[in-house]
C-alpha positions in Angstrom: 0.0 0.1 0.0 1.5 3.3 -1.1 1.1 6.5 0.9 0.4 9.3 -1.4 1.4 12.0 1.2 5.0 10.8 1.4 5.4 10.9 -2.3 4.0 14.6 -2.4 6.1 15.9 0.6 9.5 14.3 -0.7 9.9 17.1 -3.3 8.9 19.7 -0.9 11.3 18.4 1.7 14.0 18.5 -0.9 13.2 22.1 -1.8 13.1 23.1 1.9 16.4 21.5 2.6 18.0 23.4 -0.3 16.5 26.6 0.7 17.8 26.1 4.2 21.3 25.5 2.9 21.0 28.6 0.8 19.8 30.7 3.7 22.6 29.4 5.8 25.1 30.3 3.1 23.8 33.7 2.7 23.8 34.3 6.5 27.5 33.0 6.7 28.5 35.3 3.7 26.8 38.4 5.2 28.1 38.0 8.7 31.6 37.4 7.2 31.3 40.3 4.9 30.1 42.7 7.7 32.9 41.5 10.0 30.6 39.9 12.5 32.9 36.9 12.8 36.1 38.9 12.9 36.8 38.7 16.6 36.1 34.9 16.7 38.5 34.4 13.9 41.1 36.5 15.6 40.8 34.6 18.8 41.0 31.1 17.0 44.1 32.4 15.1 45.7 33.9 18.2 45.1 30.7 20.4 46.6 28.6 17.4 49.6 30.8 16.8 50.2 32.1 20.4 48.9 29.7 22.8 51.0 31.0 25.7 49.5 34.6 25.3 46.1 35.9 26.2 44.3 37.3 23.1 42.9 40.9 23.3 39.5 41.5 24.8 36.7 42.0 22.2 36.7 45.6 23.1 40.3 46.0 22.6 40.2 44.1 19.2 37.4 46.4 17.8 39.2 49.5 19.0 42.5 48.5 17.3 40.6 47.4 14.1 38.9 50.8 13.9 42.1 52.7 14.5 43.9 50.6 11.8 41.2 51.4 9.4 41.3 55.2 10.2 45.0 55.1 9.5 44.7 53.0 6.4 41.3 53.6 4.9 42.1 51.7 1.6 39.0 51.0 -0.5 36.4 51.6 2.2 33.2 53.2 1.1 32.7 55.3 4.3 
C-alpha cells in the first residue's frame, strides 16, 4: 500500500532543505562580509599561533581594528 502524502512531501522536503542550505550560506556570507565573525576568527588564530599569550578582549580588538582602518582607509566606502 503506497502512501500518497509521502510521495508529495518528498519534493517539498528536498526544496526546503535546499532553501535552508542557501539561507545558511547567505547568512554566513553576510556575517563574514560585515565583520561579525572577525573577533572569533582572531581569537581562534591567536590561540593557534600564540597559545601562551592571552588574546585581546573583544573591546580592545574592535578599538584596534577601527584605529587601523582610520590610519589606512584603503577602499572603504565610508
